[in-house]
PDB file of N, H, CA, C and O in Angstrom:
ATOM      1  N   GLN A   1     -14.572  20.216 -72.113  1.00  0.00           N
ATOM      2  CA  GLN A   1     -15.202  19.839 -70.845  1.00  0.00           C
ATOM      3  C   GLN A   1     -14.143  19.657 -69.757  1.00  0.00           C
ATOM      4  O   GLN A   1     -14.386  20.007 -68.602  1.00  0.00           O
ATOM      5  N   THR A   2     -12.975  19.117 -70.103  1.00  0.00           N
ATOM      6  H   THR A   2     -12.778  18.832 -71.041  1.00  0.00           H
ATOM      7  CA  THR A   2     -11.952  18.932 -69.076  1.00  0.00           C
ATOM      8  C   THR A   2     -11.425  20.276 -68.577  1.00  0.00           C
ATOM      9  O   THR A   2     -11.068  20.406 -67.406  1.00  0.00           O
ATOM     10  N   GLU A   3     -11.373  21.278 -69.460  1.00  0.00           N
ATOM     11  H   GLU A   3     -11.663  21.173 -70.411  1.00  0.00           H
ATOM     12  CA  GLU A   3     -10.938  22.597 -69.013  1.00  0.00           C
ATOM     13  C   GLU A   3     -11.899  23.135 -67.953  1.00  0.00           C
ATOM     14  O   GLU A   3     -11.467  23.706 -66.952  1.00  0.00           O
ATOM     15  N   ARG A   4     -13.184  22.955 -68.173  1.00  0.00           N
ATOM     16  H   ARG A   4     -13.534  22.491 -68.987  1.00  0.00           H
ATOM     17  CA  ARG A   4     -14.180  23.402 -67.196  1.00  0.00           C
ATOM     18  C   ARG A   4     -13.985  22.676 -65.868  1.00  0.00           C
ATOM     19  O   ARG A   4     -14.069  23.293 -64.806  1.00  0.00           O
ATOM     20  N   ALA A   5     -13.728  21.386 -65.921  1.00  0.00           N
ATOM     21  H   ALA A   5     -13.660  20.885 -66.784  1.00  0.00           H
ATOM     22  CA  ALA A   5     -13.522  20.609 -64.694  1.00  0.00           C
ATOM     23  C   ALA A   5     -12.277  21.083 -63.955  1.00  0.00           C
ATOM     24  O   ALA A   5     -12.301  21.243 -62.735  1.00  0.00           O
ATOM     25  N   HIS A   6     -11.190  21.307 -64.688  1.00  0.00           N
ATOM     26  H   HIS A   6     -11.170  21.176 -65.680  1.00  0.00           H
ATOM     27  CA  HIS A   6      -9.957  21.796 -64.061  1.00  0.00           C
ATOM     28  C   HIS A   6     -10.191  23.143 -63.384  1.00  0.00           C
ATOM     29  O   HIS A   6      -9.777  23.353 -62.243  1.00  0.00           O
ATOM     30  N   LEU A   7     -10.855  24.048 -64.090  1.00  0.00           N
ATOM     31  H   LEU A   7     -11.191  23.878 -65.016  1.00  0.00           H
ATOM     32  CA  LEU A   7     -11.069  25.385 -63.537  1.00  0.00           C
ATOM     33  C   LEU A   7     -12.025  25.371 -62.350  1.00  0.00           C
ATOM     34  O   LEU A   7     -11.851  26.143 -61.407  1.00  0.00           O
ATOM     35  N   THR A   8     -13.023  24.510 -62.388  1.00  0.00           N
ATOM     36  H   THR A   8     -13.164  23.883 -63.154  1.00  0.00           H
ATOM     37  CA  THR A   8     -13.944  24.400 -61.250  1.00  0.00           C
ATOM     38  C   THR A   8     -13.196  23.962 -60.001  1.00  0.00           C
ATOM     39  O   THR A   8     -13.397  24.519 -58.922  1.00  0.00           O
ATOM     40  N   ILE A   9     -12.341  22.971 -60.147  1.00  0.00           N
ATOM     41  H   ILE A   9     -12.178  22.519 -61.023  1.00  0.00           H
ATOM     42  CA  ILE A   9     -11.540  22.492 -59.011  1.00  0.00           C
ATOM     43  C   ILE A   9     -10.651  23.614 -58.484  1.00  0.00           C
ATOM     44  O   ILE A   9     -10.550  23.808 -57.272  1.00  0.00           O
ATOM     45  N   LEU A  10     -10.011  24.346 -59.377  1.00  0.00           N
ATOM     46  H   LEU A  10     -10.093  24.189 -60.361  1.00  0.00           H
ATOM     47  CA  LEU A  10      -9.111  25.420 -58.961  1.00  0.00           C
ATOM     48  C   LEU A  10      -9.864  26.571 -58.294  1.00  0.00           C
ATOM     49  O   LEU A  10      -9.386  27.134 -57.310  1.00  0.00           O
ATOM     50  N   PHE A  11     -11.030  26.923 -58.818  1.00  0.00           N
ATOM     51  H   PHE A  11     -11.419  26.465 -59.618  1.00  0.00           H
ATOM     52  CA  PHE A  11     -11.836  27.970 -58.177  1.00  0.00           C
ATOM     53  C   PHE A  11     -12.217  27.551 -56.763  1.00  0.00           C
ATOM     54  O   PHE A  11     -12.104  28.346 -55.830  1.00  0.00           O
ATOM     55  N   GLU A  12     -12.661  26.326 -56.598  1.00  0.00           N
ATOM     56  H   GLU A  12     -12.753  25.680 -57.356  1.00  0.00           H
ATOM     57  CA  GLU A  12     -13.059  25.848 -55.270  1.00  0.00           C
ATOM     58  C   GLU A  12     -11.869  25.767 -54.327  1.00  0.00           C
ATOM     59  O   GLU A  12     -12.018  25.966 -53.121  1.00  0.00           O
ATOM     60  N   LYS A  13     -10.699  25.479 -54.860  1.00  0.00           N
ATOM     61  H   LYS A  13     -10.578  25.317 -55.840  1.00  0.00           H
ATOM     62  CA  LYS A  13      -9.498  25.341 -54.032  1.00  0.00           C
ATOM     63  C   LYS A  13      -8.952  26.702 -53.589  1.00  0.00           C
ATOM     64  O   LYS A  13      -8.579  26.867 -52.427  1.00  0.00           O
ATOM     65  N   TYR A  14      -8.902  27.666 -54.491  1.00  0.00           N
ATOM     66  H   TYR A  14      -9.205  27.533 -55.435  1.00  0.00           H
ATOM     67  CA  TYR A  14      -8.187  28.909 -54.215  1.00  0.00           C
ATOM     68  C   TYR A  14      -9.053  30.126 -53.895  1.00  0.00           C
ATOM     69  O   TYR A  14      -8.696  30.909 -53.014  1.00  0.00           O
ATOM     70  N   VAL A  15     -10.158  30.303 -54.573  1.00  0.00           N
ATOM     71  H   VAL A  15     -10.448  29.667 -55.289  1.00  0.00           H
ATOM     72  CA  VAL A  15     -10.893  31.570 -54.460  1.00  0.00           C
ATOM     73  C   VAL A  15     -11.399  31.846 -53.044  1.00  0.00           C
ATOM     74  O   VAL A  15     -11.176  32.948 -52.542  1.00  0.00           O
ATOM     75  N   PRO A  16     -12.073  30.899 -52.368  1.00  0.00           N
ATOM     76  CA  PRO A  16     -12.539  31.237 -51.008  1.00  0.00           C
ATOM     77  C   PRO A  16     -11.401  31.615 -50.060  1.00  0.00           C
ATOM     78  O   PRO A  16     -11.531  32.556 -49.278  1.00  0.00           O
ATOM     79  N   ARG A  17     -10.287  30.883 -50.129  1.00  0.00           N
ATOM     80  H   ARG A  17     -10.182  30.118 -50.765  1.00  0.00           H
ATOM     81  CA  ARG A  17      -9.163  31.187 -49.246  1.00  0.00           C
ATOM     82  C   ARG A  17      -8.538  32.541 -49.573  1.00  0.00           C
ATOM     83  O   ARG A  17      -8.187  33.302 -48.671  1.00  0.00           O
ATOM     84  N   CYS A  18      -8.401  32.836 -50.853  1.00  0.00           N
ATOM     85  H   CYS A  18      -8.685  32.218 -51.585  1.00  0.00           H
ATOM     86  CA  CYS A  18      -7.820  34.125 -51.246  1.00  0.00           C
ATOM     87  C   CYS A  18      -8.708  35.288 -50.832  1.00  0.00           C
ATOM     88  O   CYS A  18      -8.217  36.308 -50.348  1.00  0.00           O
ATOM     89  N   LEU A  19     -10.003  35.137 -51.019  1.00  0.00           N
ATOM     90  H   LEU A  19     -10.402  34.308 -51.412  1.00  0.00           H
ATOM     91  CA  LEU A  19     -10.916  36.206 -50.611  1.00  0.00           C
ATOM     92  C   LEU A  19     -10.881  36.407 -49.101  1.00  0.00           C
ATOM     93  O   LEU A  19     -10.941  37.539 -48.621  1.00  0.00           O
ATOM     94  N   GLU A  20     -10.785  35.325 -48.363  1.00  0.00           N
ATOM     95  H   GLU A  20     -10.736  34.406 -48.753  1.00  0.00           H
ATOM     96  CA  GLU A  20     -10.694  35.419 -46.902  1.00  0.00           C
ATOM     97  C   GLU A  20      -9.411  36.138 -46.493  1.00  0.00           C
ATOM     98  O   GLU A  20      -9.433  36.990 -45.605  1.00  0.00           O
ATOM     99  N   GLN A  21      -8.299  35.801 -47.133  1.00  0.00           N
ATOM    100  H   GLN A  21      -8.281  35.109 -47.855  1.00  0.00           H
ATOM    101  CA  GLN A  21      -7.028  36.473 -46.839  1.00  0.00           C
ATOM    102  C   GLN A  21      -7.102  37.957 -47.183  1.00  0.00           C
ATOM    103  O   GLN A  21      -6.634  38.804 -46.422  1.00  0.00           O
ATOM    104  N   MET A  22      -7.692  38.263 -48.330  1.00  0.00           N
ATOM    105  H   MET A  22      -8.072  37.575 -48.949  1.00  0.00           H
ATOM    106  CA  MET A  22      -7.813  39.667 -48.732  1.00  0.00           C
ATOM    107  C   MET A  22      -8.636  40.455 -47.714  1.00  0.00           C
ATOM    108  O   MET A  22      -8.323  41.605 -47.406  1.00  0.00           O
ATOM    109  N   LYS A  23      -9.680  39.829 -47.201  1.00  0.00           N
ATOM    110  H   LYS A  23      -9.934  38.895 -47.452  1.00  0.00           H
ATOM    111  CA  LYS A  23     -10.557  40.512 -46.253  1.00  0.00           C
ATOM    112  C   LYS A  23      -9.875  40.706 -44.900  1.00  0.00           C
ATOM    113  O   LYS A  23     -10.038  41.751 -44.271  1.00  0.00           O
ATOM    114  N   ASN A  24      -9.119  39.717 -44.449  1.00  0.00           N
ATOM    115  H   ASN A  24      -8.987  38.868 -44.959  1.00  0.00           H
ATOM    116  CA  ASN A  24      -8.573  39.749 -43.096  1.00  0.00           C
ATOM    117  C   ASN A  24      -7.152  40.289 -42.989  1.00  0.00           C
ATOM    118  O   ASN A  24      -6.785  40.830 -41.946  1.00  0.00           O
ATOM    119  N   LYS A  25      -6.352  40.160 -44.026  1.00  0.00           N
ATOM    120  H   LYS A  25      -6.650  39.721 -44.873  1.00  0.00           H
ATOM    121  CA  LYS A  25      -4.929  40.484 -43.907  1.00  0.00           C
ATOM    122  C   LYS A  25      -4.501  41.749 -44.637  1.00  0.00           C
ATOM    123  O   LYS A  25      -3.432  42.290 -44.353  1.00  0.00           O
ATOM    124  N   PHE A  26      -5.312  42.230 -45.567  1.00  0.00           N
ATOM    125  H   PHE A  26      -6.181  41.791 -45.797  1.00  0.00           H
ATOM    126  CA  PHE A  26      -4.910  43.373 -46.375  1.00  0.00           C
ATOM    127  C   PHE A  26      -5.878  44.530 -46.198  1.00  0.00           C
ATOM    128  O   PHE A  26      -7.065  44.345 -45.931  1.00  0.00           O
ATOM    129  N   LYS A  27      -5.333  45.730 -46.355  1.00  0.00           N
ATOM    130  H   LYS A  27      -4.368  45.881 -46.572  1.00  0.00           H
ATOM    131  CA  LYS A  27      -6.168  46.928 -46.351  1.00  0.00           C
ATOM    132  C   LYS A  27      -6.059  47.556 -47.735  1.00  0.00           C
ATOM    133  O   LYS A  27      -4.975  47.637 -48.312  1.00  0.00           O
ATOM    134  N   THR A  28      -7.190  47.994 -48.251  1.00  0.00           N
ATOM    135  H   THR A  28      -8.070  47.928 -47.781  1.00  0.00           H
ATOM    136  CA  THR A  28      -7.183  48.652 -49.552  1.00  0.00           C
ATOM    137  C   THR A  28      -7.542  50.116 -49.379  1.00  0.00           C
ATOM    138  O   THR A  28      -8.309  50.483 -48.489  1.00  0.00           O
ATOM    139  N   ILE A  29      -6.982  50.933 -50.232  1.00  0.00           N
ATOM    140  H   ILE A  29      -6.359  50.634 -50.955  1.00  0.00           H
ATOM    141  CA  ILE A  29      -7.308  52.357 -50.190  1.00  0.00           C
ATOM    142  C   ILE A  29      -8.742  52.563 -50.650  1.00  0.00           C
ATOM    143  O   ILE A  29      -9.507  53.310 -50.039  1.00  0.00           O
ATOM    144  N   THR A  30      -9.088  51.893 -51.727  1.00  0.00           N
ATOM    145  H   THR A  30      -8.467  51.286 -52.223  1.00  0.00           H
ATOM    146  CA  THR A  30     -10.451  51.936 -52.253  1.00  0.00           C
ATOM    147  C   THR A  30     -11.070  50.568 -52.057  1.00  0.00           C
ATOM    148  O   THR A  30     -10.505  49.576 -52.518  1.00  0.00           O
ATOM    149  N   PRO A  31     -12.204  50.477 -51.393  1.00  0.00           N
ATOM    150  CA  PRO A  31     -12.825  49.163 -51.194  1.00  0.00           C
ATOM    151  C   PRO A  31     -13.143  48.494 -52.539  1.00  0.00           C
ATOM    152  O   PRO A  31     -13.663  49.125 -53.460  1.00  0.00           O
ATOM    153  N   ILE A  32     -12.819  47.214 -52.620  1.00  0.00           N
ATOM    154  H   ILE A  32     -12.397  46.702 -51.872  1.00  0.00           H
ATOM    155  CA  ILE A  32     -13.086  46.440 -53.832  1.00  0.00           C
ATOM    156  C   ILE A  32     -14.013  45.294 -53.453  1.00  0.00           C
ATOM    157  O   ILE A  32     -13.636  44.440 -52.650  1.00  0.00           O
ATOM    158  N   PRO A  33     -15.211  45.256 -54.010  1.00  0.00           N
ATOM    159  CA  PRO A  33     -16.131  44.152 -53.693  1.00  0.00           C
ATOM    160  C   PRO A  33     -15.556  42.812 -54.153  1.00  0.00           C
ATOM    161  O   PRO A  33     -14.807  42.740 -55.127  1.00  0.00           O
ATOM    162  N   GLU A  34     -15.923  41.761 -53.433  1.00  0.00           N
ATOM    163  H   GLU A  34     -16.532  41.819 -52.642  1.00  0.00           H
ATOM    164  CA  GLU A  34     -15.407  40.429 -53.753  1.00  0.00           C
ATOM    165  C   GLU A  34     -15.769  40.001 -55.168  1.00  0.00           C
ATOM    166  O   GLU A  34     -14.961  39.382 -55.860  1.00  0.00           O
ATOM    167  N   ASN A  35     -16.976  40.327 -55.598  1.00  0.00           N
ATOM    168  H   ASN A  35     -17.633  40.830 -55.036  1.00  0.00           H
ATOM    169  CA  ASN A  35     -17.364  39.916 -56.946  1.00  0.00           C
ATOM    170  C   ASN A  35     -16.499  40.597 -58.010  1.00  0.00           C
ATOM    171  O   ASN A  35     -16.279  40.023 -59.077  1.00  0.00           O
ATOM    172  N   CYS A  36     -16.009  41.799 -57.743  1.00  0.00           N
ATOM    173  H   CYS A  36     -16.187  42.265 -56.876  1.00  0.00           H
ATOM    174  CA  CYS A  36     -15.109  42.470 -58.689  1.00  0.00           C
ATOM    175  C   CYS A  36     -13.747  41.786 -58.728  1.00  0.00           C
ATOM    176  O   CYS A  36     -13.129  41.688 -59.788  1.00  0.00           O
ATOM    177  N   MET A  37     -13.281  41.317 -57.583  1.00  0.00           N
ATOM    178  H   MET A  37     -13.782  41.396 -56.721  1.00  0.00           H
ATOM    179  CA  MET A  37     -12.014  40.588 -57.563  1.00  0.00           C
ATOM    180  C   MET A  37     -12.120  39.291 -58.359  1.00  0.00           C
ATOM    181  O   MET A  37     -11.203  38.934 -59.099  1.00  0.00           O
ATOM    182  N   VAL A  38     -13.227  38.598 -58.207  1.00  0.00           N
ATOM    183  H   VAL A  38     -13.972  38.888 -57.606  1.00  0.00           H
ATOM    184  CA  VAL A  38     -13.434  37.352 -58.948  1.00  0.00           C
ATOM    185  C   VAL A  38     -13.581  37.647 -60.438  1.00  0.00           C
ATOM    186  O   VAL A  38     -13.075  36.896 -61.271  1.00  0.00           O
ATOM    187  N   GLN A  39     -14.261  38.724 -60.774  1.00  0.00           N
ATOM    188  H   GLN A  39     -14.672  39.335 -60.097  1.00  0.00           H
ATOM    189  CA  GLN A  39     -14.405  39.107 -62.186  1.00  0.00           C
ATOM    190  C   GLN A  39     -13.047  39.427 -62.804  1.00  0.00           C
ATOM    191  O   GLN A  39     -12.786  39.066 -63.952  1.00  0.00           O
ATOM    192  N   THR A  40     -12.189  40.096 -62.058  1.00  0.00           N
ATOM    193  H   THR A  40     -12.400  40.390 -61.125  1.00  0.00           H
ATOM    194  CA  THR A  40     -10.846  40.395 -62.539  1.00  0.00           C
ATOM    195  C   THR A  40     -10.061  39.112 -62.766  1.00  0.00           C
ATOM    196  O   THR A  40      -9.354  38.985 -63.766  1.00  0.00           O
ATOM    197  N   LEU A  41     -10.179  38.169 -61.854  1.00  0.00           N
ATOM    198  H   LEU A  41     -10.753  38.273 -61.042  1.00  0.00           H
ATOM    199  CA  LEU A  41      -9.537  36.865 -62.025  1.00  0.00           C
ATOM    200  C   LEU A  41     -10.019  36.200 -63.310  1.00  0.00           C
ATOM    201  O   LEU A  41      -9.214  35.673 -64.078  1.00  0.00           O
ATOM    202  N   CYS A  42     -11.310  36.221 -63.541  1.00  0.00           N
ATOM    203  H   CYS A  42     -11.964  36.648 -62.917  1.00  0.00           H
ATOM    204  CA  CYS A  42     -11.876  35.605 -64.752  1.00  0.00           C
ATOM    205  C   CYS A  42     -11.366  36.288 -66.016  1.00  0.00           C
ATOM    206  O   CYS A  42     -11.080  35.623 -67.012  1.00  0.00           O
ATOM    207  N   THR A  43     -11.252  37.603 -65.979  1.00  0.00           N
ATOM    208  H   THR A  43     -11.484  38.143 -65.170  1.00  0.00           H
ATOM    209  CA  THR A  43     -10.748  38.334 -67.139  1.00  0.00           C
ATOM    210  C   THR A  43      -9.293  37.981 -67.417  1.00  0.00           C
ATOM    211  O   THR A  43      -8.911  37.771 -68.568  1.00  0.00           O
ATOM    212  N   LEU A  44      -8.486  37.916 -66.371  1.00  0.00           N
ATOM    213  H   LEU A  44      -8.797  38.087 -65.436  1.00  0.00           H
ATOM    214  CA  LEU A  44      -7.087  37.523 -66.543  1.00  0.00           C
ATOM    215  C   LEU A  44      -6.979  36.107 -67.093  1.00  0.00           C
ATOM    216  O   LEU A  44      -6.177  35.847 -67.990  1.00  0.00           O
ATOM    217  N   LEU A  45      -7.777  35.197 -66.565  1.00  0.00           N
ATOM    218  H   LEU A  45      -8.429  35.408 -65.837  1.00  0.00           H
ATOM    219  CA  LEU A  45      -7.745  33.820 -67.058  1.00  0.00           C
ATOM    220  C   LEU A  45      -8.186  33.749 -68.512  1.00  0.00           C
ATOM    221  O   LEU A  45      -7.642  32.968 -69.292  1.00  0.00           O
ATOM    222  N   ASP A  46      -9.159  34.554 -68.873  1.00  0.00           N
ATOM    223  H   ASP A  46      -9.601  35.189 -68.239  1.00  0.00           H
ATOM    224  CA  ASP A  46      -9.627  34.575 -70.259  1.00  0.00           C
ATOM    225  C   ASP A  46      -8.496  34.984 -71.202  1.00  0.00           C
ATOM    226  O   ASP A  46      -8.389  34.463 -72.312  1.00  0.00           O
ATOM    227  N   CYS A  47      -7.663  35.907 -70.758  1.00  0.00           N
ATOM    228  H   CYS A  47      -7.750  36.330 -69.856  1.00  0.00           H
ATOM    229  CA  CYS A  47      -6.526  36.345 -71.578  1.00  0.00           C
ATOM    230  C   CYS A  47      -5.395  35.319 -71.588  1.00  0.00           C
ATOM    231  O   CYS A  47      -4.719  35.148 -72.603  1.00  0.00           O
ATOM    232  N   LEU A  48      -5.192  34.645 -70.476  1.00  0.00           N
ATOM    233  H   LEU A  48      -5.742  34.783 -69.652  1.00  0.00           H
ATOM    234  CA  LEU A  48      -4.062  33.719 -70.356  1.00  0.00           C
ATOM    235  C   LEU A  48      -4.336  32.334 -70.932  1.00  0.00           C
ATOM    236  O   LEU A  48      -3.439  31.712 -71.502  1.00  0.00           O
ATOM    237  N   LEU A  49      -5.547  31.856 -70.789  1.00  0.00           N
ATOM    238  H   LEU A  49      -6.275  32.361 -70.325  1.00  0.00           H
ATOM    239  CA  LEU A  49      -5.857  30.480 -71.193  1.00  0.00           C
ATOM    240  C   LEU A  49      -6.244  30.430 -72.669  1.00  0.00           C
ATOM    241  O   LEU A  49      -7.405  30.217 -73.021  1.00  0.00           O
ATOM    242  N   THR A  50      -5.257  30.629 -73.506  1.00  0.00           N
ATOM    243  H   THR A  50      -4.315  30.803 -73.220  1.00  0.00           H
ATOM    244  CA  THR A  50      -5.470  30.595 -74.951  1.00  0.00           C
ATOM    245  C   THR A  50      -4.966  29.261 -75.497  1.00  0.00           C
ATOM    246  O   THR A  50      -4.165  28.591 -74.845  1.00  0.00           O
ATOM    247  N   PRO A  51      -5.422  28.873 -76.672  1.00  0.00           N
ATOM    248  CA  PRO A  51      -4.921  27.619 -77.272  1.00  0.00           C
ATOM    249  C   PRO A  51      -3.403  27.623 -77.476  1.00  0.00           C
ATOM    250  O   PRO A  51      -2.769  26.568 -77.445  1.00  0.00           O
ATOM    251  N   GLU A  52      -2.826  28.800 -77.683  1.00  0.00           N
ATOM    252  H   GLU A  52      -3.341  29.657 -77.708  1.00  0.00           H
ATOM    253  CA  GLU A  52      -1.370  28.874 -77.837  1.00  0.00           C
ATOM    254  C   GLU A  52      -0.652  28.571 -76.526  1.00  0.00           C
ATOM    255  O   GLU A  52       0.407  27.945 -76.529  1.00  0.00           O
ATOM    256  N   ASN A  53      -1.220  29.009 -75.411  1.00  0.00           N
ATOM    257  H   ASN A  53      -2.081  29.517 -75.408  1.00  0.00           H
ATOM    258  CA  ASN A  53      -0.605  28.781 -74.099  1.00  0.00           C
ATOM    259  C   ASN A  53      -0.905  27.400 -73.547  1.00  0.00           C
ATOM    260  O   ASN A  53      -0.062  26.786 -72.893  1.00  0.00           O
ATOM    261  N   ILE A  54      -2.110  26.914 -73.814  1.00  0.00           N
ATOM    262  H   ILE A  54      -2.795  27.413 -74.345  1.00  0.00           H
ATOM    263  CA  ILE A  54      -2.528  25.622 -73.268  1.00  0.00           C
ATOM    264  C   ILE A  54      -3.083  24.770 -74.407  1.00  0.00           C
ATOM    265  O   ILE A  54      -4.246  24.914 -74.785  1.00  0.00           O
ATOM    266  N   PRO A  55      -2.252  23.887 -74.950  1.00  0.00           N
ATOM    267  CA  PRO A  55      -2.748  23.001 -76.011  1.00  0.00           C
ATOM    268  C   PRO A  55      -3.813  22.047 -75.474  1.00  0.00           C
ATOM    269  O   PRO A  55      -3.949  21.866 -74.264  1.00  0.00           O
ATOM    270  N   ALA A  56      -4.553  21.451 -76.377  1.00  0.00           N
ATOM    271  H   ALA A  56      -4.443  21.598 -77.360  1.00  0.00           H
ATOM    272  CA  ALA A  56      -5.594  20.491 -75.981  1.00  0.00           C
ATOM    273  C   ALA A  56      -4.987  19.362 -75.156  1.00  0.00           C
ATOM    274  O   ALA A  56      -3.862  18.924 -75.395  1.00  0.00           O
ATOM    275  N   GLU A  57      -5.764  18.907 -74.181  1.00  0.00           N
ATOM    276  H   GLU A  57      -6.678  19.263 -73.986  1.00  0.00           H
ATOM    277  CA  GLU A  57      -5.359  17.800 -73.299  1.00  0.00           C
ATOM    278  C   GLU A  57      -4.119  18.123 -72.459  1.00  0.00           C
ATOM    279  O   GLU A  57      -3.321  17.235 -72.160  1.00  0.00           O
ATOM    280  N   SER A  58      -3.963  19.372 -72.086  1.00  0.00           N
ATOM    281  H   SER A  58      -4.611  20.094 -72.329  1.00  0.00           H
ATOM    282  CA  SER A  58      -2.862  19.751 -71.196  1.00  0.00           C
ATOM    283  C   SER A  58      -3.144  19.237 -69.794  1.00  0.00           C
ATOM    284  O   SER A  58      -4.305  19.127 -69.399  1.00  0.00           O
ATOM    285  N   PRO A  59      -2.095  18.918 -69.032  1.00  0.00           N
ATOM    286  CA  PRO A  59      -2.319  18.439 -67.667  1.00  0.00           C
ATOM    287  C   PRO A  59      -2.845  19.552 -66.762  1.00  0.00           C
ATOM    288  O   PRO A  59      -2.711  20.739 -67.057  1.00  0.00           O
ATOM    289  N   ARG A  60      -3.441  19.132 -65.665  1.00  0.00           N
ATOM    290  H   ARG A  60      -3.550  18.168 -65.425  1.00  0.00           H
ATOM    291  CA  ARG A  60      -4.043  20.079 -64.724  1.00  0.00           C
ATOM    292  C   ARG A  60      -3.012  21.049 -64.153  1.00  0.00           C
ATOM    293  O   ARG A  60      -3.352  22.186 -63.827  1.00  0.00           O
ATOM    294  N   GLU A  61      -1.779  20.623 -64.030  1.00  0.00           N
ATOM    295  H   GLU A  61      -1.503  19.699 -64.294  1.00  0.00           H
ATOM    296  CA  GLU A  61      -0.739  21.473 -63.454  1.00  0.00           C
ATOM    297  C   GLU A  61      -0.525  22.742 -64.279  1.00  0.00           C
ATOM    298  O   GLU A  61      -0.221  23.800 -63.728  1.00  0.00           O
ATOM    299  N   ILE A  62      -0.683  22.633 -65.587  1.00  0.00           N
ATOM    300  H   ILE A  62      -0.929  21.773 -66.034  1.00  0.00           H
ATOM    301  CA  ILE A  62      -0.534  23.816 -66.444  1.00  0.00           C
ATOM    302  C   ILE A  62      -1.628  24.833 -66.118  1.00  0.00           C
ATOM    303  O   ILE A  62      -1.360  26.030 -66.011  1.00  0.00           O
ATOM    304  N   TYR A  63      -2.854  24.351 -65.962  1.00  0.00           N
ATOM    305  H   TYR A  63      -3.072  23.379 -66.049  1.00  0.00           H
ATOM    306  CA  TYR A  63      -3.956  25.240 -65.596  1.00  0.00           C
ATOM    307  C   TYR A  63      -3.693  25.878 -64.236  1.00  0.00           C
ATOM    308  O   TYR A  63      -3.950  27.066 -64.042  1.00  0.00           O
ATOM    309  N   GLU A  64      -3.186  25.096 -63.307  1.00  0.00           N
ATOM    310  H   GLU A  64      -2.977  24.131 -63.465  1.00  0.00           H
ATOM    311  CA  GLU A  64      -2.936  25.614 -61.964  1.00  0.00           C
ATOM    312  C   GLU A  64      -1.853  26.690 -61.983  1.00  0.00           C
ATOM    313  O   GLU A  64      -1.933  27.663 -61.233  1.00  0.00           O
ATOM    314  N   THR A  65      -0.854  26.524 -62.826  1.00  0.00           N
ATOM    315  H   THR A  65      -0.789  25.734 -63.435  1.00  0.00           H
ATOM    316  CA  THR A  65       0.198  27.531 -62.943  1.00  0.00           C
ATOM    317  C   THR A  65      -0.375  28.870 -63.392  1.00  0.00           C
ATOM    318  O   THR A  65      -0.090  29.904 -62.788  1.00  0.00           O
ATOM    319  N   TYR A  66      -1.172  28.854 -64.438  1.00  0.00           N
ATOM    320  H   TYR A  66      -1.403  28.014 -64.929  1.00  0.00           H
ATOM    321  CA  TYR A  66      -1.782  30.095 -64.924  1.00  0.00           C
ATOM    322  C   TYR A  66      -2.784  30.648 -63.916  1.00  0.00           C
ATOM    323  O   TYR A  66      -2.883  31.863 -63.747  1.00  0.00           O
ATOM    324  N   PHE A  67      -3.518  29.779 -63.252  1.00  0.00           N
ATOM    325  H   PHE A  67      -3.438  28.792 -63.390  1.00  0.00           H
ATOM    326  CA  PHE A  67      -4.522  30.216 -62.281  1.00  0.00           C
ATOM    327  C   PHE A  67      -3.855  30.936 -61.114  1.00  0.00           C
ATOM    328  O   PHE A  67      -4.302  32.010 -60.711  1.00  0.00           O
ATOM    329  N   THR A  68      -2.796  30.355 -60.572  1.00  0.00           N
ATOM    330  H   THR A  68      -2.433  29.483 -60.899  1.00  0.00           H
ATOM    331  CA  THR A  68      -2.131  30.996 -59.434  1.00  0.00           C
ATOM    332  C   THR A  68      -1.436  32.289 -59.852  1.00  0.00           C
ATOM    333  O   THR A  68      -1.325  33.217 -59.051  1.00  0.00           O
ATOM    334  N   PHE A  69      -0.971  32.360 -61.092  1.00  0.00           N
ATOM    335  H   PHE A  69      -1.062  31.606 -61.743  1.00  0.00           H
ATOM    336  CA  PHE A  69      -0.393  33.611 -61.582  1.00  0.00           C
ATOM    337  C   PHE A  69      -1.451  34.710 -61.634  1.00  0.00           C
ATOM    338  O   PHE A  69      -1.201  35.846 -61.231  1.00  0.00           O
ATOM    339  N   ALA A  70      -2.622  34.361 -62.130  1.00  0.00           N
ATOM    340  H   ALA A  70      -2.825  33.438 -62.457  1.00  0.00           H
ATOM    341  CA  ALA A  70      -3.704  35.358 -62.250  1.00  0.00           C
ATOM    342  C   ALA A  70      -4.170  35.793 -60.872  1.00  0.00           C
ATOM    343  O   ALA A  70      -5.071  36.625 -60.759  1.00  0.00           O
TER     344      ALA A  70
END
């Protein structure tokens, strides 16, 4: 449950701002819908947030490190 809480906070903190930056500051050769960008983020997090990388009861900073990397 704490992992869900950490990730919810991080999604609310970073995703809207990142999507806004992507829309206003970057040009893509092939248009990428916002939902696809978020899906890619989720897939990367699914690969990164393993029990080997993040032991139980890890601090929020560890989640934030992996989240910002993804």
